DSSP file (Angstrom, degrees, kcal/mol; ACC not computed):
  #  RESIDUE AA STRUCTURE BP1 BP2  ACC     N-H-->O    O-->H-N    N-H-->O    O-->H-N    TCO  KAPPA ALPHA  PHI   PSI    X-CA   Y-CA   Z-CA
    1    1 A M     >        0   0    0      0, 0.0     4,-1.8     0, 0.0     5,-0.1   0.000 360.0 360.0 360.0 -39.5   32.4  -12.8   -7.4
    2    2 A D  H  >  +     0   0    0      1,-0.2     4,-2.2     2,-0.2     5,-0.1   0.831 360.0  58.4 -67.7 -31.0   31.5  -10.7  -10.4
    3    3 A L  H  > S+     0   0    0      2,-0.2     4,-2.2     1,-0.2    -1,-0.2   0.902 105.6  48.9 -64.1 -40.8   28.2  -12.5  -10.7
    4    4 A I  H  > S+     0   0    0      2,-0.2     4,-2.4     1,-0.2    -2,-0.2   0.910 110.4  50.8 -65.2 -42.3   27.3  -11.4   -7.2
    5    5 A K  H  X S+     0   0    0     -4,-1.8     4,-2.2     1,-0.2    -2,-0.2   0.894 110.1  50.1 -61.9 -40.1   28.3   -7.8   -7.9
    6    6 A E  H  X S+     0   0    0     -4,-2.2     4,-2.0     2,-0.2    -2,-0.2   0.906 110.6  48.9 -65.7 -42.1   26.1   -7.8  -11.1
    7    7 A L  H  X S+     0   0    0     -4,-2.2     4,-2.0     1,-0.2    -2,-0.2   0.903 112.0  49.2 -64.4 -40.8   23.1   -9.2   -9.2
    8    8 A N  H  X S+     0   0    0     -4,-2.4     4,-2.2     1,-0.2    -1,-0.2   0.888 108.9  53.1 -64.3 -39.2   23.5   -6.6   -6.4
    9    9 A K  H  X S+     0   0    0     -4,-2.2     4,-0.7     1,-0.2    -2,-0.2   0.892 108.7  49.6 -64.1 -40.1   23.8   -3.8   -9.1
   10   10 A E  H >< S+     0   0    0     -4,-2.0     3,-0.6     1,-0.2     4,-0.3   0.907 112.1  47.6 -64.6 -42.2   20.5   -4.9  -10.7
   11   11 A A  H >< S+     0   0    0     -4,-2.0     3,-1.0     1,-0.2    -2,-0.2   0.861 110.6  51.6 -68.7 -35.1   18.7   -5.0   -7.3
   12   12 A L  H 3< S+     0   0    0     -4,-2.2    -1,-0.2     1,-0.2     4,-0.2   0.603  90.0  80.5 -76.9 -10.7   20.1   -1.5   -6.3
   13   13 A A  T << S+     0   0    0     -4,-0.7    -1,-0.2    -3,-0.6    -2,-0.2   0.686  70.2 103.7 -70.4 -17.5   18.9   -0.1   -9.6
   14   14 A G  S <  S-     0   0    0     -3,-1.0     2,-1.3    -4,-0.3    -3,-0.0  -0.230  85.2-107.2 -62.8 156.1   15.3    0.2   -8.2
   15   15 A D        +     0   0    0      2,-0.0    -1,-0.1     0, 0.0    -2,-0.1  -0.683  51.7 159.5 -94.0  89.0   14.2    3.7   -7.2
   16   16 A K        -     0   0    0     -2,-1.3    60,-0.0    -4,-0.2    66,-0.0  -0.884  42.8-112.4-102.6 138.8   14.1    3.7   -3.4
   17   17 A P        -     0   0    0      0, 0.0     2,-0.9     0, 0.0    67,-0.0  -0.329  35.3 -99.5 -68.9 155.2   14.3    7.1   -1.6
   18   18 A K        -     0   0    0     67,-0.0     2,-0.5     1,-0.0    67,-0.0  -0.658  42.0-159.3 -78.6 106.8   17.4    8.0    0.4
   19   19 A V        -     0   0    0     -2,-0.9     2,-0.3     4,-0.0     6,-0.0  -0.760  10.7-172.4 -92.5 129.0   16.4    7.3    4.0
   20   20 A E    >   -     0   0    0     -2,-0.5     3,-1.5     1,-0.0    26,-0.2  -0.755  34.9 -84.5-117.1 164.4   18.4    9.1    6.7
   21   21 A I  T 3  S+     0   0    0     -2,-0.3    70,-0.2     1,-0.2    26,-0.2  -0.472 115.1  26.0 -65.8 135.0   18.6    8.8   10.5
   22   22 A G  T 3  S+     0   0    0     24,-2.5    -1,-0.2     1,-0.3     2,-0.1   0.273  89.5 130.8  94.1 -10.5   15.9   11.0   12.1
   23   23 A D    <   -     0   0    0     -3,-1.5    23,-2.6    65,-0.2     2,-0.6  -0.475  57.3-131.5 -73.8 145.4   13.5   10.9    9.1
   24   24 A T  E     -AB  45  87A   0     63,-2.7    62,-2.7    21,-0.2    63,-1.4  -0.895  36.8-177.3 -94.7 122.2    9.9   10.1    9.6
   25   25 A V  E     -AB  44  85A   0     19,-2.7    19,-2.0    -2,-0.6     2,-0.6  -0.858  28.5-143.5-124.4 154.7    9.0    7.4    7.1
   26   26 A R  E     -AB  43  84A   0     58,-3.0    58,-2.3    -2,-0.3     2,-0.6  -0.965  20.0-163.4-117.0 112.9    5.9    5.5    6.0
   27   27 A M  E     -AB  42  83A   0     15,-3.0    15,-2.1    -2,-0.6     2,-0.7  -0.858   4.9-156.1 -98.9 122.9    6.7    2.0    5.0
   28   28 A N  E     -AB  41  82A   0     54,-2.7    53,-2.7    -2,-0.6    54,-1.3  -0.895  18.5-172.1-100.1 116.7    4.0    0.1    3.0
   29   29 A I  E     -AB  40  80A   0     11,-3.2    11,-3.1    -2,-0.7     2,-0.5  -0.883  24.4-126.6-115.8 138.3    4.5   -3.6    3.5
   30   30 A R  E     -A   39   0A   0     49,-3.3     2,-0.5    -2,-0.4     9,-0.2  -0.731  28.9-165.9 -81.4 123.8    2.8   -6.5    1.7
   31   31 A V  E     -A   38   0A   0      7,-3.3     7,-2.5    -2,-0.5     2,-0.6  -0.943   8.0-150.3-114.6 130.5    1.2   -8.8    4.3
   32   32 A K  E     +A   37   0A   0     -2,-0.5     2,-0.5     5,-0.2     5,-0.2  -0.888  14.9 179.4-103.8 123.6    0.1  -12.3    3.4
   33   33 A E  E >   -A   36   0A   0      3,-2.3     3,-2.0    -2,-0.6     2,-0.4  -0.908  63.9 -56.0-124.1 100.7   -2.8  -13.7    5.4
   34   34 A G  T 3  S-     0   0    0     -2,-0.5     0, 0.0     1,-0.3     0, 0.0  -0.536 120.2 -19.6  67.9-122.3   -3.8  -17.1    4.2
   35   35 A S  T 3  S+     0   0    0     -2,-0.4    -1,-0.3    -3,-0.1     2,-0.2   0.492 124.6  84.9 -95.5  -5.0   -4.6  -16.9    0.5
   36   36 A R  E <   -A   33   0A   0     -3,-2.0    -3,-2.3     2,-0.0     2,-0.4  -0.613  59.1-158.6 -98.8 158.3   -5.2  -13.1    0.7
   37   37 A E  E     +A   32   0A   0     -5,-0.2     2,-0.3    -2,-0.2    -5,-0.2  -1.000  14.7 169.8-136.0 136.3   -2.6  -10.3    0.4
   38   38 A R  E     -A   31   0A   0     -7,-2.5    -7,-3.3    -2,-0.4     2,-0.5  -0.899  32.4-112.9-140.0 168.9   -2.9   -6.7    1.6
   39   39 A V  E     -A   30   0A   0     -2,-0.3     2,-0.4    -9,-0.2    -9,-0.2  -0.914  28.3-168.9-108.8 128.6   -0.8   -3.6    2.1
   40   40 A Q  E     -A   29   0A   0    -11,-3.1   -11,-3.2    -2,-0.5     2,-0.3  -0.950  11.9-141.1-119.1 136.3   -0.1   -2.4    5.7
   41   41 A A  E     -A   28   0A   0     -2,-0.4     2,-0.4   -13,-0.2   -13,-0.2  -0.751  13.3-172.6 -98.2 142.6    1.5    1.0    6.5
   42   42 A F  E     -A   27   0A   0    -15,-2.1   -15,-3.0    -2,-0.3     2,-0.4  -0.966   8.3-172.3-133.7 116.0    4.0    1.5    9.3
   43   43 A E  E     +A   26   0A   0     -2,-0.4     2,-0.3   -17,-0.2   -17,-0.2  -0.926  25.8 111.9-115.9 131.6    4.9    5.1   10.1
   44   44 A G  E     -A   25   0A   0    -19,-2.0   -19,-2.7    -2,-0.4     2,-0.4  -0.965  61.7 -64.2-173.3-173.7    7.7    6.1   12.5
   45   45 A I  E     -AC  24  61A   0     16,-2.5    16,-2.6    -2,-0.3     2,-0.7  -0.748  43.0-123.1 -95.0 135.9   11.1    7.6   13.0
   46   46 A V  E     + C   0  60A   0    -23,-2.6   -24,-2.5    -2,-0.4    14,-0.2  -0.688  35.4 170.7 -76.8 115.0   14.2    6.0   11.6
   47   47 A I  E     +     0   0A   0     12,-2.5    49,-2.9    -2,-0.7     2,-0.3   0.591  60.6  16.7-103.4 -13.4   16.4    5.4   14.7
   48   48 A A  E     - C   0  59A   0     11,-1.1    11,-2.5    47,-0.2     2,-0.4  -0.989  52.4-161.3-157.9 149.1   19.1    3.2   13.1
   49   49 A K  E     - C   0  58A   0     45,-0.4     2,-0.3    -2,-0.3     9,-0.2  -0.987  17.8-168.8-126.6 141.1   20.6    2.1    9.8
   50   50 A K  E     - C   0  57A   0      7,-2.7     7,-1.9    -2,-0.4    -2,-0.0  -0.952  44.7 -11.2-132.2 153.5   22.7   -1.0    9.4
   51   51 A H  S    S-     0   0    0     -2,-0.3     2,-0.3     5,-0.2     5,-0.1  -0.146  72.0-118.4  61.8-153.6   24.9   -2.5    6.7
   52   52 A G    >   +     0   0    0      4,-0.1     3,-1.3    -3,-0.0     2,-0.2  -0.974  63.4  26.4-171.5 169.0   24.9   -1.0    3.2
   53   53 A G  G >  S-     0   0    0     -2,-0.3     3,-1.1     1,-0.3    23,-0.1  -0.437 125.0 -12.8  68.4-136.0   24.1   -1.8   -0.4
   54   54 A I  G 3  S+     0   0    0      1,-0.2    22,-0.4    -2,-0.2    -1,-0.3   0.720 137.9  56.9 -74.5 -20.3   21.6   -4.6   -0.9
   55   55 A E  G <  S+     0   0    0     -3,-1.3    -1,-0.2    20,-0.1    -2,-0.2   0.340  77.1 134.9 -90.8   6.6   21.8   -5.7    2.7
   56   56 A E    <   +     0   0    0     -3,-1.1    19,-2.1    -5,-0.1    20,-0.5  -0.303  29.5 178.7 -63.9 135.3   20.8   -2.3    4.1
   57   57 A S  E     -CD  50  74A   0     -7,-1.9    -7,-2.7    17,-0.3     2,-0.4  -0.976  14.1-154.6-136.6 151.5   18.2   -2.3    6.8
   58   58 A V  E     -CD  49  73A   0     15,-2.4    15,-3.1    -2,-0.3     2,-0.6  -0.944  12.3-138.0-125.2 147.2   16.6    0.4    8.9
   59   59 A T  E     -CD  48  72A   0    -11,-2.5   -12,-2.5    -2,-0.4   -11,-1.1  -0.926  22.0-165.4-104.0 123.7   15.0    0.3   12.4
   60   60 A V  E     -CD  46  71A   0     11,-2.9    11,-2.3    -2,-0.6     2,-0.4  -0.923   2.4-165.6-114.4 132.9   11.7    2.3   12.6
   61   61 A R  E     +CD  45  70A   0    -16,-2.6   -16,-2.5    -2,-0.4     2,-0.3  -0.937  14.5 158.4-121.5 139.6   10.1    3.3   15.9
   62   62 A R  E     - D   0  69A   0      7,-2.3     7,-3.4    -2,-0.4     2,-0.5  -0.969  39.2-111.5-148.6 164.1    6.7    4.5   16.7
   63   63 A L  E     - D   0  68A   0     -2,-0.3     2,-0.5     5,-0.2     5,-0.2  -0.881  28.6-172.6 -99.2 127.5    4.3    4.7   19.6
   64   64 A S  E >  S- D   0  67A   0      3,-3.1     3,-1.4    -2,-0.5    -2,-0.0  -0.947  74.0 -25.3-123.9 109.3    1.2    2.6   19.3
   65   65 A Y  T 3  S-     0   0    0     -2,-0.5    -1,-0.1     1,-0.3     3,-0.1   0.876 127.4 -49.6  54.6  41.3   -1.4    3.1   22.0
   66   66 A G  T 3  S+     0   0    0      1,-0.2     2,-0.5     0, 0.0    -1,-0.3   0.459 119.0 108.3  82.9   0.6    1.3    4.3   24.4
   67   67 A V  E <  S-D   64   0A   0     -3,-1.4    -3,-3.1     2,-0.0     2,-0.3  -0.940  71.1-122.2-114.4 131.8    3.6    1.4   23.7
   68   68 A G  E     -D   63   0A   0     -2,-0.5     2,-0.4    -5,-0.2    -5,-0.2  -0.549  28.7-169.0 -72.8 130.6    6.8    1.8   21.8
   69   69 A V  E     -D   62   0A   0     -7,-3.4    -7,-2.3    -2,-0.3     2,-0.4  -0.986   3.8-173.1-124.3 128.4    7.0   -0.5   18.7
   70   70 A E  E     -D   61   0A   0     -2,-0.4     2,-0.4    -9,-0.2    -9,-0.2  -0.966   2.0-177.0-121.8 138.4   10.2   -1.0   16.7
   71   71 A K  E     -D   60   0A   0    -11,-2.3   -11,-2.9    -2,-0.4     2,-0.6  -0.990  19.4-140.6-132.6 143.0   10.5   -2.9   13.5
   72   72 A V  E     -D   59   0A   0     -2,-0.4   -13,-0.2   -13,-0.2    -2,-0.0  -0.910  21.9-168.7-103.0 123.8   13.6   -3.7   11.4
   73   73 A F  E     -D   58   0A   0    -15,-3.1   -15,-2.4    -2,-0.6     2,-0.6  -0.953  20.3-140.2-116.2 122.6   13.0   -3.4    7.6
   74   74 A P  E >   -D   57   0A   0      0, 0.0     3,-1.5     0, 0.0   -17,-0.3  -0.728  20.5-144.6 -73.4 122.9   15.4   -4.6    5.0
   75   75 A L  T 3  S+     0   0    0    -19,-2.1   -18,-0.1    -2,-0.6   -20,-0.1   0.794  93.3  46.2 -65.1 -29.9   15.1   -1.8    2.4
   76   76 A Y  T 3  S+     0   0    0    -20,-0.5    -1,-0.3   -22,-0.4   -19,-0.1   0.053  81.5 128.8-104.1  26.6   15.5   -4.0   -0.7
   77   77 A S    X   -     0   0    0     -3,-1.5     3,-1.1     1,-0.1    -4,-0.0  -0.554  63.5-131.2 -77.0 144.4   13.1   -6.8    0.5
   78   78 A P  T 3  S+     0   0    0      0, 0.0    -1,-0.1     0, 0.0   -48,-0.0   0.672 104.1  66.7 -70.0 -14.5   10.4   -7.8   -2.1
   79   79 A T  T 3  S+     0   0    0    -50,-0.1   -49,-3.3     2,-0.0     2,-0.7   0.678  81.0  88.3 -79.1 -16.4    7.8   -7.5    0.7
   80   80 A I  E <   -B   29   0A   0     -3,-1.1   -51,-0.2   -51,-0.2     3,-0.1  -0.739  54.7-177.5 -85.6 117.5    8.3   -3.7    0.9
   81   81 A E  E     -     0   0A   0    -53,-2.7     2,-0.3    -2,-0.7    -1,-0.2   0.922  61.9 -14.2 -81.7 -46.9    6.0   -2.1   -1.6
   82   82 A S  E     -B   28   0A   0    -54,-1.3   -54,-2.7     2,-0.0     2,-0.4  -0.995  48.7-146.3-156.2 157.4    7.0    1.6   -1.1
   83   83 A V  E     -B   27   0A   0     -2,-0.3     2,-0.4   -56,-0.2   -56,-0.2  -0.991  18.6-172.7-127.3 121.1    8.9    3.9    1.2
   84   84 A Q  E     -B   26   0A   0    -58,-2.3   -58,-3.0    -2,-0.4     2,-0.7  -0.953  19.1-139.2-116.8 132.9    7.6    7.5    1.6
   85   85 A I  E     -B   25   0A   0     -2,-0.4   -60,-0.2   -60,-0.2     3,-0.1  -0.817  18.4-177.8 -90.7 116.8    9.5   10.2    3.5
   86   86 A V  E     -     0   0A   0    -62,-2.7     2,-0.3    -2,-0.7   -61,-0.2   0.912  67.2 -12.6 -80.7 -46.3    7.0   12.2    5.5
   87   87 A R  E     -B   24   0A   0    -63,-1.4   -63,-2.7     2,-0.0     2,-0.5  -0.989  63.0-120.8-154.7 153.0    9.5   14.6    7.0
   88   88 A H        -     0   0    0     24,-0.4    24,-2.9    -2,-0.3     2,-0.3  -0.836  30.0-159.3 -96.8 128.2   13.3   15.1    7.4
   89   89 A G  B     -E  111   0B   0     -2,-0.5     2,-0.6    22,-0.3    22,-0.2  -0.748  18.7-118.7-106.5 155.8   14.6   15.3   10.9
   90   90 A I        +     0   0    0     20,-2.7     2,-0.4    -2,-0.3    20,-0.4  -0.833  37.6 172.8 -93.8 120.5   17.8   16.7   12.2
   91   91 A A        -     0   0    0     -2,-0.6   -70,-0.1   -70,-0.2     5,-0.0  -0.993  24.3-170.3-129.6 136.3   20.0   14.1   14.0
   92   92 A R  S    S+     0   0    0     -2,-0.4     2,-0.3     3,-0.1    -1,-0.1   0.244  71.5  64.3-107.7  11.5   23.5   14.6   15.2
   93   93 A R  S    S-     0   0    0      1,-0.1     3,-0.1   -72,-0.0   -72,-0.0  -0.904  74.8-132.7-130.8 160.5   24.1   10.9   16.0
   94   94 A A  S    S+     0   0    0     -2,-0.3     2,-0.4     1,-0.2   -45,-0.4   0.796  98.5  36.6 -81.6 -30.2   24.2    7.7   14.0
   95   95 A K        -     0   0    0    -47,-0.1     3,-0.3   -74,-0.1    -1,-0.2  -0.991  63.9-162.1-126.4 129.7   21.9    5.8   16.4
   96   96 A L    >   +     0   0    0    -49,-2.9     3,-1.7    -2,-0.4     4,-0.2  -0.257  42.3 136.0-104.8  45.0   18.9    7.4   18.1
   97   97 A Y  G >   +     0   0    0      1,-0.3     3,-1.7     2,-0.2     4,-0.3   0.710  59.1  75.3 -66.2 -19.4   18.4    4.8   20.8
   98   98 A Y  G >  S+     0   0    0     -3,-0.3     3,-1.0     1,-0.3    -1,-0.3   0.695  79.5  73.3 -66.1 -16.9   18.0    7.6   23.4
   99   99 A L  G X  S+     0   0    0     -3,-1.7     3,-1.0     1,-0.2    -1,-0.3   0.701  80.6  73.5 -69.2 -17.6   14.5    8.2   22.0
  100  100 A R  G <  S+     0   0    0     -3,-1.7    -1,-0.2     1,-0.2    -2,-0.2   0.814  97.0  47.7 -64.3 -29.5   13.4    4.9   23.7
  101  101 A D  G <  S+     0   0    0     -3,-1.0     2,-0.3    -4,-0.3    -1,-0.2   0.497 100.7  83.8 -89.3  -4.1   13.5    6.6   27.0
  102  102 A R    <   -     0   0    0     -3,-1.0     2,-0.3    -4,-0.3    -3,-0.0  -0.733  56.1-166.5-107.1 151.3   11.5    9.7   26.0
  103  103 A V    >   -     0   0    0     -2,-0.3     3,-1.1     5,-0.0     5,-0.1  -0.964  51.5 -12.6-132.9 147.5    7.8   10.2   25.7
  104  104 A G  G >  S-     0   0    0     -2,-0.3     3,-1.3     1,-0.2     4,-0.1  -0.383 126.5  -3.5  71.6-136.2    5.7   12.9   24.0
  105  105 A K  G >  S+     0   0    0      1,-0.3     3,-1.6     2,-0.2    -1,-0.2   0.785 127.5  65.5 -66.0 -27.4    7.3   16.1   22.8
  106  106 A A  G <  S+     0   0    0     -3,-1.1    -1,-0.3     1,-0.3    -2,-0.2   0.743  96.7  57.5 -67.0 -21.2   10.7   15.1   24.2
  107  107 A A  G <  S+     0   0    0     -3,-1.3    -1,-0.3    -4,-0.1     2,-0.2   0.381  88.7  98.9 -89.4   3.6   10.7   12.2   21.6
  108  108 A K    <   -     0   0    0     -3,-1.6     2,-0.3    -5,-0.1    -5,-0.0  -0.636  62.2-144.4 -93.1 151.3   10.4   14.6   18.7
  109  109 A L        -     0   0    0     -2,-0.2   -18,-0.1   -87,-0.1     2,-0.1  -0.812  27.0 -99.9-108.9 152.4   13.2   15.8   16.5
  110  110 A K        -     0   0    0    -20,-0.4   -20,-2.7    -2,-0.3     2,-0.3  -0.403  42.9-114.3 -67.4 148.7   13.6   19.2   14.9
  111  111 A E  B     -E   89   0B   0    -22,-0.2     2,-0.5    -2,-0.1   -22,-0.3  -0.681  16.8-128.2 -91.0 138.7   12.6   19.3   11.2
  112  112 A K              0   0    0    -24,-2.9   -24,-0.4    -2,-0.3    -1,-0.0  -0.728 360.0 360.0 -81.5 124.2   15.1   20.0    8.5
  113  113 A L              0   0    0     -2,-0.5    -1,-0.1     0, 0.0   -24,-0.0   0.437 360.0 360.0 -95.3 360.0   13.8   22.8    6.3
């Protein structure tokens, strides 16, 4: 049991920014295509966080050509190259699933100054 705690502590020692619900984030992910590898960016609003510690994952939502796209990212995955917080949003709920029904300006959150 102590071995697992030590491994988790080492993995959590990396410098990942503190991602909160309502934040707009840019996730840079390493994508492998055949023998090549490239970095792809995915920018959107964090609508949910699950678990904690090394198993922590966030759900990021964005509109792509008028279609809502959601991806779940494990924060401590080796495929995630970097996480940048573009802006901090004000959210009064733990899950922002109501944003799925909104379009345009209604889907925006106020910015935390």
